[in-house]
LUMKOLZA-388506 format. One line per field, with one value per atom (N, C-alpha, C): x, y, z; residue number from 1; residue in one letter. Coordinates in nm, 4 decimals, decimal comma. Atoms other than C-alpha are relative to their C-alpha. Layout:
N
xx: (X|...) .
yy: (Y|...) .
zz: (Z|...) .
resi: (NUM|...) .
resn: (A|...) .
***
This chain:
234
xx: (0,0989|-0,0111|0,0856|-0,0992|0,1569|-0,0582|0,0712|0,0796|0,0333|0,0360|-0,0215|0,1038|-0,1139|0,2802|-0,0478|0,0176|0,0740|-0,0313|0,0232|-0,0333|0,1257|-0,1151|0,3380|0,0775|-0,0736|0,4451|-0,0672|0,0731|0,1635|0,0838|-0,0473|0,3260|0,1346|-0,1654|0,6803|-0,0073|-0,0246|0,7969|0,1060|-0,1103|0,9555|0,1427|-0,1566|1,2481|0,0578|-0,0780|1,3171|0,0635|-0,1001|1,4584|0,0978|-0,1355|1,6943|0,1148|-0,1383|2,0536|0,0544|-0,0484|2,0702|-0,0668|0,0648|2,0163|-0,0402|0,0159|2,0312|0,0979|-0,0503|2,1531|0,0532|-0,0328|2,3512|0,1250|-0,1037|2,5571|0,0777|-0,0637|2,5824|0,0674|-0,0322|2,6881|-0,1007|0,1095|2,5040|0,0617|-0,0628|2,5284|-0,0792|0,0623|2,4626|-0,0138|0,0331|2,3165|0,1078|-0,1187|2,6401|0,1120|-0,0705|2,8214|0,0907|-0,1016|3,0072|-0,0718|0,0497|2,9433|0,0418|-0,0405|2,9644|0,0082|0,0478|2,9721|-0,0028|0,0055|2,8614|-0,0075|-0,0126|2,9790|-0,0813|0,0347|2,8066|0,0858|-0,0765|3,0085|-0,0753|0,0510|2,9391|0,0629|-0,0201|2,9709|0,0726|-0,0716|3,1729|-0,0398|0,0380|3,0488|0,1486|-0,1212|3,3432|0,0194|-0,0159|3,2552|0,0133|0,0163|3,2601|0,1296|-0,1117|3,6019|0,1018|-0,1248|3,9223|0,0675|-0,0630|4,1307|0,1121|-0,1248|4,4143|-0,0744|0,0859|4,1541|-0,0403|0,0884|3,9917|0,1371|-0,1097|4,3610|0,0674|-0,0447|4,4642|-0,1105|0,1099|4,1312|0,0169|-0,0269|4,2043|0,1159|-0,1049|4,5309|0,0073|0,0260|4,4383|-0,0794|0,0945|4,1667|0,0594|-0,0633|4,4049|0,0984|-0,1106|4,6654|-0,0905|0,0794|4,3598|-0,0162|0,0502|4,2705|0,1435|-0,1046|4,6470|0,0833|-0,0409|4,7231|-0,0612|0,1014|4,4561|0,0807|-0,0376|4,5688|-0,1238|0,1333|4,1878|-0,0941|0,1001|3,9279|-0,1075|0,1447|3,6282|-0,0906|0,1068|3,3369|-0,0755|0,0676|3,1649|-0,1150|0,1306|2,8194|-0,0685|0,0605|2,6410|-0,1633|0,1335|2,2648|-0,0753|0,0460|2,0524|-0,1873|0,1659|1,6601|-0,0434|0,0709|1,4228|-0,0602|0,0329|1,3707|-0,1346|0,1506|1,0136|0,0379|0,0129|0,9997|-0,1229|0,1481|0,6340|-0,0183|0,0022|0,6954|0,0682|-0,0735|0,9582|-0,0772|0,0765|0,7245|-0,1075|0,1059|0,4485|0,0607|-0,0453|0,6711|0,0284|-0,0043|0,7604|-0,1324|0,1466|0,3762|-0,0193|0,0284|0,3440|0,0640|-0,0857|0,6358|-0,0361|0,0592|0,5077|-0,1414|0,1485|0,1458|0,0256|-0,0236|0,2985|0,0966|-0,0716|0,5294|-0,0258|0,0624|0,4532|0,0840|-0,0979|0,7388|-0,0425|0,0721|0,6012|0,1471|-0,1017|0,9895|0,0258|-0,0379|1,0475|-0,1016|0,1188|0,6982|-0,0010|-0,0162|0,7841|0,1174|-0,1082|1,1094|-0,0117|0,0686|0,9762|-0,0825|0,0977|0,7217|0,0687|-0,1047|0,9893|0,0885|-0,0802|1,2049|-0,1013|0,1159|0,8758|-0,0135|0,0317|0,8148|0,1462|-0,1037|1,1640|0,0425|0,0085|1,1601|-0,0908|0,0945|0,8536|0,0295|-0,0367|0,9678|0,1193|-0,0947|1,2973|-0,0237|0,0888|1,0994|-0,0620|0,0841|0,9000|0,0909|-0,0939|1,2006|0,0799|-0,0968|1,4226|-0,0199|0,0251|1,3811|0,1355|-0,1108|1,5693|0,0520|-0,0751|1,8026|0,0757|-0,0636|1,9357|0,1268|-0,1175|2,2777|0,0676|-0,0426|2,3928|0,1167|-0,1319|2,7578|0,0400|-0,0458|2,8589|0,1087|-0,1320|3,1646|-0,0407|0,0251|3,1283|0,1277|-0,1124|3,3614|-0,0505|0,0382|3,3463|0,0694|-0,0579|3,4278|-0,0505|0,0186|3,4723|-0,0073|0,0241|3,3721|0,1396|-0,1345|3,7289|0,0726|-0,0547|3,8094|-0,0288|0,0479|3,6127|0,0666|-0,0666|3,8465|-0,0996|0,1039|3,5310|0,0668|-0,0636|3,7700|0,0513|-0,0640|3,9070|-0,1130|0,0900|3,5609|-0,0419|0,0472|3,4633|0,0665|-0,0421|3,7031|-0,0530|0,0670|3,4961|-0,1568|0,1430|3,1173|-0,0236|0,0306|2,9904|-0,0084|0,0099|2,8587|0,1065|-0,0995|3,1854|0,0869|-0,0562|3,3384|-0,0479|0,0680|3,0903|-0,1301|0,1283|2,7792|-0,1174|0,0918|2,5136|-0,1378|0,1078|2,1695|-0,1134|0,0835|1,8423|-0,0736|0,0208|1,7465|0,0719|-0,0804|2,0328|-0,0194|0,0221|1,9853|0,0941|-0,1320|2,1779|0,0368|-0,0553|2,1811|0,1374|-0,1478|2,4861|0,0924|-0,1055|2,8011|0,0603|-0,0253|2,8800|-0,1113|0,0999|2,6922|-0,0118|0,0093|2,5818|0,1021|-0,0847|2,7747|0,1350|-0,1421|3,0957|0,0261|-0,0182|3,0566|-0,0116|-0,0093|2,9704|0,1490|-0,1423|3,2930|0,1064|-0,0845|3,5040|-0,0012|0,0013|3,3681|0,0433|-0,0086|3,3848|0,1544|-0,1577|3,7621|0,0578|-0,0808|3,8250|-0,0540|0,0459|3,6051|0,0144|-0,0113|3,6329|0,1486|-0,1179|4,0146|0,0069|0,0213|3,9390|-0,0863|0,0936|3,6365|0,0627|-0,0489|3,8336|0,1049|-0,0914|4,1094|-0,0617|0,0542|3,8695|-0,0424|0,0536|3,7395|0,0823|-0,1504|4,0607|0,0267|-0,0230|4,1289|-0,0635|0,0998|3,8275|-0,0103|0,0422|3,8016|0,1345|-0,1198|4,1609|-0,0509|0,0549|3,9779|-0,0818|0,0869|3,7382|-0,1576|0,1475|3,4506|-0,0709|0,0527|3,1961|0,0008|0,0181|3,1735|-0,0316|0,0333|3,0058|-0,0504|0,0888|2,8879|-0,1100|0,1538|2,5294|-0,0202|0,0506|2,3502|-0,0828|0,0877|2,1135|-0,1012|0,0946|1,8173|0,0281|-0,0331|1,9911|-0,0044|-0,0183|2,0871|-0,1418|0,1286|1,7302|-0,0731|0,0819|1,5757|0,0527|-0,0402|1,8109|-0,0360|0,0561|1,7260|-0,1466|0,1504|1,3626|-0,0252|0,0256|1,3857|0,0311|-0,0502|1,5868|-0,0935|0,0984|1,3319|-0,1348|0,1249|1,0300|0,0054|0,0218|1,0685|-0,1180|0,1194|0,7320|-0,0841|0,0874|0,5760|0,0914|-0,0747|0,8789|-0,0115|0,0127|0,8104|-0,1201|0,1134|0,4587|-0,0353|0,0122|0,4818|0,1194|-0,1176|0,7108|0,0178|-0,0393|0,9040|-0,0108|0,0182|0,7952|0,1173|-0,1136|1,0495|-0,0158|0,0025|1,1567|0,1337|-0,1196|1,4588|-0,0056|-0,0289|1,5746|-0,0808|0,0552|1,4387|-0,1454|0,1232|1,0954|-0,0330|0,0218|0,9344|-0,0271|0,0203|0,9922|-0,0108|0,0115|0,9920|-0,1454|0,1403|0,6431|-0,0156|0,0232|0,5476|-0,0561|0,0525|0,4725|-0,0702) .
yy: (-0,1057|-0,0269|0,1490|-0,1280|0,3437|0,1018|-0,1053|0,6159|0,1266|-0,1045|0,9441|0,1207|-0,0731|1,1729|0,1034|-0,1124|1,4717|-0,0305|0,0430|1,2967|-0,0172|0,0288|1,1825|0,1611|-0,1689|1,5772|0,0681|-0,0442|1,6771|-0,0266|0,0617|1,4595|0,0323|-0,0721|1,6229|0,1035|-0,1282|1,8991|0,0974|-0,0949|2,2287|-0,0469|0,0263|2,1218|-0,0976|0,1072|1,8343|0,0244|-0,0657|2,0515|0,0876|-0,0957|2,2518|-0,0696|0,0750|2,1585|-0,0451|0,0398|2,1185|-0,1511|0,1180|1,7772|-0,0097|-0,0226|1,8479|0,0962|-0,0580|2,0469|-0,0384|0,0645|1,9004|0,0406|-0,0368|2,0180|0,1313|-0,1146|2,3613|-0,0020|0,0448|2,2043|-0,0064|0,0110|2,2555|-0,1136|0,1157|1,9050|0,0177|-0,0109|1,9569|-0,1369|0,1431|1,6681|-0,0513|0,0576|1,6631|-0,0451|0,0651|1,5503|0,1281|-0,1330|1,9196|0,0387|-0,0414|2,0753|0,1373|-0,1357|2,4245|0,0512|-0,0615|2,6146|0,1530|-0,1396|2,9820|0,0543|-0,1030|3,2467|0,1180|-0,1564|3,5707|0,0911|-0,1107|3,8860|0,1127|-0,1300|4,2259|0,0791|-0,0794|4,5189|0,1548|-0,1163|4,8496|0,1300|-0,0831|5,2058|0,0888|-0,0508|5,2850|0,1394|-0,1693|5,6602|0,0811|-0,0891|5,7474|-0,0184|0,0171|5,6148|0,1433|-0,1020|5,8608|-0,0579|0,0800|5,8307|-0,0912|0,0705|5,6925|-0,1506|0,1135|5,4312|-0,1000|0,0630|5,3508|-0,0561|0,0751|5,2872|-0,1106|0,1032|5,0545|-0,1302|0,0996|4,8690|-0,0568|0,0731|4,8086|-0,0829|0,1000|4,6920|-0,1095|0,0761|4,4670|-0,1158|0,0741|4,3056|-0,0456|0,0168|4,2981|-0,1459|0,1015|4,0949|-0,1149|0,1437|3,8420|-0,0768|0,0730|3,7778|-0,0715|0,0540|3,7495|-0,1184|0,0909|3,4992|-0,1152|0,1047|3,2491|-0,1033|0,1012|2,9294|-0,1051|0,0817|2,8001|0,0994|-0,0907|2,9702|0,0399|-0,0429|3,1678|0,0807|-0,0492|3,3221|0,0914|-0,1026|3,6472|0,0520|-0,0424|3,7122|0,1054|-0,1427|4,0372|-0,0131|0,0399|3,9834|0,1281|-0,1124|4,3025|-0,0303|0,0178|4,3000|0,1237|-0,1236|4,5648|-0,0038|-0,0163|4,7028|0,0391|-0,0265|4,7144|0,1283|-0,0898|5,0692|0,0264|0,0059|5,0351|0,0239|0,0036|4,9598|0,1156|-0,1068|5,2239|0,1306|-0,0788|5,4882|0,0336|0,0286|5,3756|0,0455|-0,0218|5,4057|0,1643|-0,1407|5,7658|0,0955|-0,0505|5,8563|-0,0016|0,0257|5,7339|0,0657|-0,1112|5,9319|0,1279|-0,1419|6,2238|0,0319|-0,0315|6,1835|0,0116|-0,0089|6,1249|0,1157|-0,1272|6,4061|0,1247|-0,1007|6,6916|0,1444|-0,0978|6,9336|0,0196|-0,0361|7,1404|0,0006|-0,0027|7,1896|-0,1436|0,1115|6,8313|-0,0930|0,0437|6,7213|0,0403|-0,0305|6,9357|-0,0685|0,0782|6,7798|-0,1328|0,1398|6,4216|0,0175|-0,0024|6,5399|0,0228|-0,0397|6,6839|-0,1148|0,1010|6,3753|-0,1245|0,1065|6,1579|0,0039|-0,0321|6,3344|-0,0187|0,0211|6,3172|-0,1445|0,1376|5,9432|-0,0569|0,0250|5,9299|-0,0043|-0,0433|6,1157|-0,0595|0,1113|5,8938|-0,1101|0,1561|5,5676|0,0313|-0,0008|5,7162|0,0103|-0,0143|5,8177|-0,0973|0,1292|5,5037|-0,0834|0,1067|5,1606|-0,0005|0,0298|5,1171|-0,1393|0,1292|4,8316|-0,0534|0,0626|4,6020|-0,0721|0,0869|4,4289|-0,0805|0,1356|4,0973|-0,0486|0,0545|3,9972|-0,1454|0,1266|3,6339|-0,0694|0,0522|3,4344|-0,1726|0,1466|3,0803|-0,0900|0,0871|2,8026|-0,1393|0,1434|2,4961|-0,1028|0,1286|2,1601|-0,0978|0,0096|2,0316|-0,1395|0,1483|1,6819|-0,0715|0,0798|1,6289|-0,0392|0,0397|1,6296|-0,1547|0,1050|1,3120|-0,1108|0,0909|1,1332|-0,0621|0,0552|1,0979|-0,0406|0,0360|1,0980|-0,1348|0,1200|0,7677|-0,1215|0,0812|0,6273|-0,0981|0,0554|0,4984|-0,1645|0,1416|0,2056|-0,1296|0,0999|0,0343|0,0474|-0,0475|0,0365|0,0463|-0,0720|0,2423|-0,1120|0,0912|-0,0684|-0,1086|0,0499|-0,2379|0,0872|-0,0672|0,0483|0,0194|-0,0455|0,1411|-0,0974|0,0639|-0,0628|0,0993|-0,0978|0,1447|-0,0805|0,0761|0,0370|0,0477|-0,0449|0,0763|0,1399|-0,1423|0,3924|0,0994|-0,0747|0,5720|0,0633|-0,0816|0,8817|-0,0354|0,0240|0,7414|0,1100|-0,1085|1,0767|0,0571|-0,0594|1,1674|-0,1166|0,0983|1,0067|-0,0900|0,0870|0,8691|-0,0124|-0,0135|0,7845|0,1303|-0,1289|1,1103|-0,0045|-0,0138|1,0183|0,0012|-0,0097|0,9775|0,1189|-0,1677|1,3018|0,0869|-0,0826|1,4769|-0,0057|0,0582|1,3082|0,0842|-0,0655|1,4262|0,1629|-0,1332|1,7716|0,0863|-0,0624|1,8604|-0,0082|-0,0213|1,7596|0,0931|-0,0948|1,9933|0,1334|-0,1447|2,2953|0,0478|-0,0415|2,3009|0,0748|-0,0715|2,4257|0,1273|-0,1544|2,6869|0,0862|-0,0735|2,8047|0,0667|-0,0646|2,8617|0,1118|-0,0916|3,0194|0,1413|-0,1143|3,2637|0,0865|-0,0603|3,3575|0,0576|-0,0712|3,4467|0,1222|-0,1011|3,6444|0,1207|-0,1092|3,8551|0,0763|-0,0564|3,8976|0,1272|-0,0791|4,0485|0,1546|-0,1146|4,3530|0,0505|-0,0492|4,3985|-0,0279|0,0269|4,2355|-0,1320|0,1347|4,0019|-0,1036|0,0991|3,6537|-0,1244|0,1428|3,3308|-0,0661|0,1010|3,0281|-0,0153|0,0075|2,9893|-0,1397|0,1605|2,7109|-0,0379|0,0418|2,4783|0,0682|-0,0582|2,6758|0,1567|-0,1436|3,0252|-0,0484|0,0474|2,8326|-0,0277|0,0412|2,6930|0,1410|-0,1601|3,0503|0,0704|-0,0554|3,1866|-0,0440|0,0269|2,9742|0,0040|-0,0100|2,9878|0,1401|-0,1490|3,3786|-0,0101|-0,0323|3,3367|-0,0762|0,0851|3,0727|0,0501|-0,0786|3,2601|0,1372|-0,1601|3,6329|0,0540|-0,0470|3,6964|-0,0140|0,0178|3,5356|0,0250|0,0153|3,5099|0,1324|-0,1306|3,8759|-0,0106|0,0336|3,7841|-0,1481|0,1582|3,4138|-0,0286|0,0368|3,2906|-0,1484|0,1393|2,9901|-0,0906|0,0924|2,6992|-0,0985|0,1138|2,4716|-0,1035|0,1147|2,2315|-0,0525|0,0287|2,0494|0,0238|-0,0577|2,1222|-0,1419|0,1037|1,7431|0,0166|0,0065|1,8475|0,1140|-0,1120|2,0671|0,1504|-0,1213|2,4408|0,0972|-0,0370|2,5666|0,0118|-0,0163|2,7168|-0,0187|0,0288|2,5712|0,1398|-0,1180|2,8724|-0,0287) .
zz: (-0,0047|-0,0066|0,0075|0,0362|-0,1034|0,0966|-0,0938|0,1679|-0,0688|0,0659|0,0779|0,0231|0,0015|0,0312|0,0799|-0,0547|0,1590|0,1443|-0,1409|0,4871|0,0693|-0,0754|0,5535|0,0231|-0,0122|0,5027|0,0915|-0,1146|0,7526|0,1361|-0,1268|1,0376|-0,0049|-0,0173|0,9562|0,0869|-0,0523|1,1645|-0,0715|0,1025|1,0067|0,0571|-0,0395|1,2660|-0,0598|0,0862|1,0588|-0,0882|0,1197|0,8008|0,0383|-0,0092|1,0035|0,0371|0,0044|1,0030|0,1392|-0,1166|1,3773|0,0526|-0,0479|1,5193|0,1469|-0,1363|1,9063|0,0489|-0,0751|2,1554|0,1391|-0,1392|2,4397|0,0966|-0,0992|2,7364|-0,0641|0,0734|2,5636|-0,1601|0,1427|2,2430|-0,1178|0,1225|1,9120|-0,1121|0,0949|1,7137|-0,1367|0,1237|1,3452|-0,0689|0,0499|1,1191|-0,0584|0,0607|0,9466|0,0628|-0,0941|1,2487|0,0738|-0,0687|1,3151|0,1034|-0,1496|1,6552|-0,0075|-0,0238|1,7704|0,1527|-0,1394|2,1164|-0,0639|0,0100|2,1324|0,1133|-0,1060|2,3506|-0,0342|-0,0045|2,4304|0,0535|-0,0672|2,4652|0,0112|0,0041|2,5967|-0,0825|0,1103|2,3906|0,0859|-0,0322|2,4403|-0,0726|0,0681|2,3460|-0,0185|0,0375|2,1563|-0,0377|0,0298|2,0821|0,1394|-0,1072|2,4501|0,0697|-0,0695|2,5181|-0,0665|0,0614|2,4761|-0,1375|0,1215|2,1679|0,0558|-0,0573|2,3734|0,0268|-0,0525|2,5283|-0,1421|0,1158|2,1665|-0,0738|0,0785|2,0158|0,0756|-0,0538|2,3059|-0,0321|0,0131|2,2675|-0,1467|0,1546|1,8716|0,0101|0,0094|1,9385|0,0665|-0,1373|2,2419|-0,0962|0,0660|2,0133|-0,1368|0,0906|1,7225|0,0264|-0,0650|1,9577|0,0108|-0,0355|2,0383|-0,1043|0,1081|1,6925|-0,0603|0,0565|1,5858|0,0943|-0,0873|1,8672|0,0085|0,0611|1,7641|-0,0687|0,0922|1,6337|-0,0478|0,0476|1,5544|-0,0564|0,0411|1,3690|0,0965|-0,0607|1,5195|-0,0918|0,0702|1,3833|0,1019|-0,0754|1,5013|-0,0521|0,0385|1,4792|0,0734|-0,0495|1,5435|-0,0327|0,0368|1,5506|0,0689|-0,0500|1,5742|0,0059|-0,0129|1,6821|0,0635|-0,0160|1,6908|0,1743|-0,1327|2,0559|0,0178|-0,0145|2,1729|0,1104|-0,1469|2,4004|0,0433|-0,0447|2,4526|0,1599|-0,1620|2,8116|0,0431|-0,0377|2,8685|0,0063|0,0212|2,7354|0,1019|-0,0874|2,9398|0,1585|-0,1315|3,2594|-0,0091|0,0073|3,1350|0,0426|0,0017|3,1012|0,1673|-0,1323|3,4657|0,0938|-0,0970|3,6187|-0,0178|0,0025|3,4521|0,0747|-0,1058|3,6157|0,1465|-0,1522|3,9455|0,0467|-0,0256|3,9346|0,0601|-0,0877|4,1641|-0,0660|0,0198|4,0564|-0,1400|0,1460|3,7432|-0,0837|0,0765|3,6272|-0,0271|0,0200|3,6519|-0,0964|0,0560|3,5183|-0,1721|0,1509|3,2008|-0,0714|0,0613|3,1601|-0,0429|0,0299|3,1604|-0,1270|0,1215|2,8936|-0,1121|0,0839|2,6919|-0,0406|0,0119|2,7130|-0,0794|0,0392|2,6468|-0,1431|0,1437|2,3204|-0,0820|0,0759|2,2053|-0,0248|-0,0006|2,2516|-0,0829|0,0985|2,0650|-0,1634|0,1363|1,7678|-0,0452|0,0548|1,7758|-0,0669|0,0612|1,7373|-0,1106|0,1204|1,4663|-0,1404|0,1188|1,2469|-0,0053|-0,0239|1,3580|0,0654|-0,0931|1,4767|0,1051|-0,1194|1,8253|0,0024|-0,0133|1,7718|0,1123|-0,1235|2,0275|-0,0716|0,0590|1,9181|0,0802|-0,0819|2,0528|-0,0771|0,0626|1,9970|0,0300|-0,0119|1,9718|-0,0563|0,0423|1,9253|-0,0203|0,0306|1,7614|-0,0201|0,0151|1,8040|-0,0497|0,0695|1,5794|-0,0097|-0,0073|1,5600|-0,1259|0,1152|1,2115|-0,0195|0,0408|1,0462|-0,0167|0,0271|0,9683|0,1218|-0,1285|1,3256|0,0327|-0,0058|1,3216|-0,0986|0,0529|1,0849|-0,1120|0,0731|0,8357|-0,1402|0,1145|0,5300|-0,0165|0,0025|0,6352|0,0107|-0,0149|0,7472|-0,0736|0,1088|0,4164|-0,0164|0,0038|0,4468|0,0966|-0,0705|0,6976|0,0399|0,0113|0,7405|0,1587|-0,1284|1,0500|0,0899|-0,1061|1,2122|0,0433|-0,0437|1,1962|0,0799|-0,0989|1,3741|0,1385|-0,1175|1,6208|-0,0224|0,0170|1,7205|0,0444|0,0008|1,6381|0,0207|-0,0274|1,7686|-0,0979|0,1259|1,5428|0,0330|-0,0464|1,7509|-0,0329|0,0421|1,6307|-0,1161|0,1213|1,3869|-0,1009|0,0999|1,0901|-0,0765|0,0938|0,9205|0,0852|-0,0458|1,1632|-0,0393|0,0448|1,0341|0,0908|-0,1212|1,3901|0,0810|-0,1168|1,7009|0,0887|-0,0625|1,8834|0,1000|-0,1086|2,1907|-0,0525|0,0411|2,0161|-0,0653|0,0450|1,8232|0,1109|-0,1215|2,1664|0,0813|-0,0636|2,3137|-0,0699|0,0922|2,0361|0,0122|-0,0205|2,0165|0,1233|-0,1319|2,3977|0,0070|-0,0353|2,4145|-0,0915|0,0894|2,0850|0,0562|-0,0095|2,1871|0,1640|-0,1378|2,5895|0,0044|0,0080|2,5704|-0,0710|0,0914|2,2920|0,0542|-0,0751|2,4827|0,1158|-0,1032|2,8023|-0,0494|0,0745|2,5860|-0,0294|0,0236|2,4675|0,0952|-0,1184|2,7636|0,0937|-0,0574|2,9373|-0,0804|0,0845|2,6401|0,0130|-0,0040|2,6401|0,1130|-0,1516|3,0211|0,0154|-0,0141|2,9931|-0,0695|0,0568|2,7851|0,0904|-0,0528|3,0374|-0,0378|0,0443|2,8768|0,0380|-0,0562|3,0180|-0,1513|0,1301|2,7915|0,0845|-0,0602|2,8901|-0,1120|0,0987|2,7066|0,0368|-0,0271|2,6262|0,0332|-0,0491|2,8002|-0,0909|0,0731|2,6703|-0,0585|0,0010|2,7512|-0,0798|0,0414|2,6135|-0,1480|0,1353|2,2863|-0,0503|0,0293|2,2489|-0,0491|0,0244|2,3035|-0,1398|0,1290|2,0394|-0,1178|0,1208|1,7628|-0,0202|-0,0212|1,8525|-0,0605|0,0303|1,8188|-0,1544|0,1222|1,4849|-0,0992|0,0898|1,3272|0,0088|-0,0299|1,4717|0,0562|-0,0206|1,4252|0,0165|0,0025|1,3749|0,1317|-0,0995|1,6683|0,1323|-0,1305|1,9385|0,0683|-0,0828|2,0586|0,1156|-0,0734|2,1669|0,0770|-0,0590|2,2244|0,0788|-0,0947|2,5198|-0,0145|0,0189|2,4642|0,1262|-0,1031|2,7195|0,0223|-0,0478|2,9030|-0,0960|0,0630|2,6647|-0,0509|0,0733|2,4877|-0,1536|0,1146|2,1353|-0,0815|0,0583|2,0437|-0,0378|0,0074|2,0835|-0,0966|0,1197|1,8091|0,0755|-0,0622|1,9129|-0,1560|0,1264|1,5212|-0,0335|0,0382|1,4191|-0,1797|0,1543|1,0496|-0,0429|0,0647|0,8382|-0,1272) .
resi: (1|1|1|2|2|2|3|3|3|4|4|4|5|5|5|6|6|6|7|7|7|8|8|8|9|9|9|10|10|10|11|11|11|12|12|12|13|13|13|14|14|14|15|15|15|16|16|16|17|17|17|18|18|18|19|19|19|20|20|20|21|21|21|22|22|22|23|23|23|24|24|24|25|25|25|26|26|26|27|27|27|28|28|28|29|29|29|30|30|30|31|31|31|32|32|32|33|33|33|34|34|34|35|35|35|36|36|36|37|37|37|38|38|38|39|39|39|40|40|40|41|41|41|42|42|42|43|43|43|44|44|44|45|45|45|46|46|46|47|47|47|48|48|48|49|49|49|50|50|50|51|51|51|52|52|52|53|53|53|54|54|54|55|55|55|56|56|56|57|57|57|58|58|58|59|59|59|60|60|60|61|61|61|62|62|62|63|63|63|64|64|64|65|65|65|66|66|66|67|67|67|68|68|68|69|69|69|70|70|70|71|71|71|72|72|72|73|73|73|74|74|74|75|75|75|76|76|76|77|77|77|78|78|78|79|79|79|80|80|80|81|81|81|82|82|82|83|83|83|84|84|84|85|85|85|86|86|86|87|87|87|88|88|88|89|89|89|90|90|90|91|91|91|92|92|92|93|93|93|94|94|94|95|95|95|96|96|96|97|97|97|98|98|98|99|99|99|100|100|100|101|101|101|102|102|102|103|103|103|104|104|104|105|105|105|106|106|106|107|107|107|108|108|108|109|109|109|110|110|110|111|111|111|112|112|112|113|113|113|114|114|114|115|115|115|116|116|116|117|117|117|118|118|118|119|119|119|120|120|120|121|121|121|122|122|122|123|123|123|124|124|124|125|125|125|126|126|126|127|127|127|128|128|128|129|129|129|130|130|130|131|131|131|132|132|132|133|133|133|134|134|134|135|135|135|136|136|136|137|137|137|138|138|138|139|139|139|140|140|140|141|141|141|142|142|142|143|143|143|144|144|144|145|145|145|146|146|146|147|147|147|148|148|148|149|149|149|150|150|150|151|151|151|152|152|152|153|153|153|154|154|154|155|155|155|156|156|156|157|157|157|158|158|158|159|159|159|160|160|160|161|161|161|162|162|162|163|163|163|164|164|164|165|165|165|166|166|166|167|167|167|168|168|168|169|169|169|170|170|170|171|171|171|172|172|172|173|173|173|174|174|174|175|175|175|176|176|176|177|177|177|178|178|178|179|179|179|180|180|180|181|181|181|182|182|182|183|183|183|184|184|184|185|185|185|186|186|186|187|187|187|188|188|188|189|189|189|190|190|190|191|191|191|192|192|192|193|193|193|194|194|194|195|195|195|196|196|196|197|197|197|198|198|198|199|199|199|200|200|200|201|201|201|202|202|202|203|203|203|204|204|204|205|205|205|206|206|206|207|207|207|208|208|208|209|209|209|210|210|210|211|211|211|212|212|212|213|213|213|214|214|214|215|215|215|216|216|216|217|217|217|218|218|218|219|219|219|220|220|220|221|221|221|222|222|222|223|223|223|224|224|224|225|225|225|226|226|226|227|227|227|228|228|228|229|229|229|230|230|230|231|231|231|232|232|232|233|233|233|234|234|234) .
resn: (M|M|M|I|I|I|K|K|K|D|D|D|P|P|P|L|L|L|K|K|K|I|I|I|A|A|A|I|I|I|K|K|K|G|G|G|S|S|S|T|T|T|Q|Q|Q|D|D|D|H|H|H|L|L|L|P|P|P|I|I|I|E|E|E|D|D|D|I|I|I|V|V|V|D|D|D|G|G|G|V|V|V|V|V|V|V|V|V|M|M|M|K|K|K|D|D|D|G|G|G|S|S|S|C|C|C|A|A|A|S|S|S|I|I|I|L|L|L|K|K|K|L|L|L|S|S|S|S|S|S|V|V|V|N|N|N|F|F|F|D|D|D|L|L|L|L|L|L|S|S|S|E|E|E|K|K|K|E|E|E|Q|Q|Q|T|T|T|A|A|A|L|L|L|V|V|V|Y|Y|Y|S|S|S|Y|Y|Y|G|G|G|G|G|G|I|I|I|L|L|L|N|N|N|S|S|S|L|L|L|N|N|N|F|F|F|P|P|P|I|I|I|Q|Q|Q|I|I|I|M|M|M|I|I|I|K|K|K|S|S|S|T|T|T|T|T|T|K|K|K|D|D|D|V|V|V|G|G|G|V|V|V|Y|Y|Y|L|L|L|K|K|K|N|N|N|L|L|L|I|I|I|R|R|R|A|A|A|E|E|E|E|E|E|Q|Q|Q|Q|Q|Q|T|T|T|N|N|N|K|K|K|L|L|L|L|L|L|K|K|K|E|E|E|R|R|R|I|I|I|K|K|K|N|N|N|Y|Y|Y|R|R|R|K|K|K|F|F|F|V|V|V|E|E|E|E|E|E|T|T|T|V|V|V|K|K|K|R|R|R|N|N|N|D|D|D|V|V|V|L|L|L|S|S|S|K|K|K|S|S|S|F|F|F|Y|Y|Y|I|I|I|I|I|I|L|L|L|K|K|K|F|F|F|S|S|S|T|T|T|L|L|L|E|E|E|L|L|L|G|G|G|I|I|I|K|K|K|N|N|N|A|A|A|G|G|G|K|K|K|Q|Q|Q|S|S|S|F|F|F|K|K|K|E|E|E|I|I|I|F|F|F|K|K|K|I|I|I|N|N|N|K|K|K|N|N|N|Q|Q|Q|N|N|N|M|M|M|E|E|E|L|L|L|P|P|P|F|F|F|P|P|P|K|K|K|E|E|E|Y|Y|Y|I|I|I|L|L|L|E|E|E|K|K|K|A|A|A|K|K|K|E|E|E|S|S|S|L|L|L|A|A|A|P|P|P|K|K|K|K|K|K|D|D|D|H|H|H|I|I|I|I|I|I|R|R|R|L|L|L|F|F|F|L|L|L|R|R|R|L|L|L|G|G|G|L|L|L|E|E|E|I|I|I|K|K|K|A|A|A|L|L|L|T|T|T|N|N|N|K|K|K|E|E|E|L|L|L|I|I|I|E|E|E|M|M|M|F|F|F|Y|Y|Y|I|I|I|I|I|I|Y|Y|Y|N|N|N|E|E|E|N|N|N|V|V|V|A|A|A|Q|Q|Q|N|N|N|Q|Q|Q|K|K|K|L|L|L|Q|Q|Q|E|E|E|T|T|T|N|N|N|F|F|F|T|T|T|N|N|N|P|P|P|I|I|I|V|V|V|M|M|M|A|A|A|K|K|K) .
***
């Protein structure tokens, strides 16, 4: 009996088409066997620094990049900031203020914010450093000499889309990524920047927002793990 392909497609999840297999212990496992750790970095208001401080920061940052013996990826994510709550607080403060001079200043500031928002979107920028674990580090180029079942005992429940069992990939990825992660954290802490590796929950929330931009602002993500469907079908 041939199954209706439309019915099969309905049962599928949008998440099945994502390149991410799972998120475990702060490690993003991709379906091709590669992995990544993602660190969030605080920002510096460069324009407020003196010329000497700006020069020192640029040279220090360049020194960090030149000292690395492994690749990193830097990602900047911009999101539109909702200032509605902030404006409501200003209105409340204006109404409660009894000093006429301060009341007038709050009113003028509120109008300034409203006009600024009308002219330009208020953006919030987040900075991330991505450390990658390549499939080449798994020795996949030599894996074809033997079948996967001969090299590893793969049970029937193992996701065969992965080139090796997930546990083995995670073990190798952690061995490679952990020292790189510690090294990057030490380097950027010297610049006075806050940097931390994203947890499972933070990674899931980040990918949820990326793949659900239209609903993420109004729909809160429930407690879940990545293997549960978290991506809304469009």
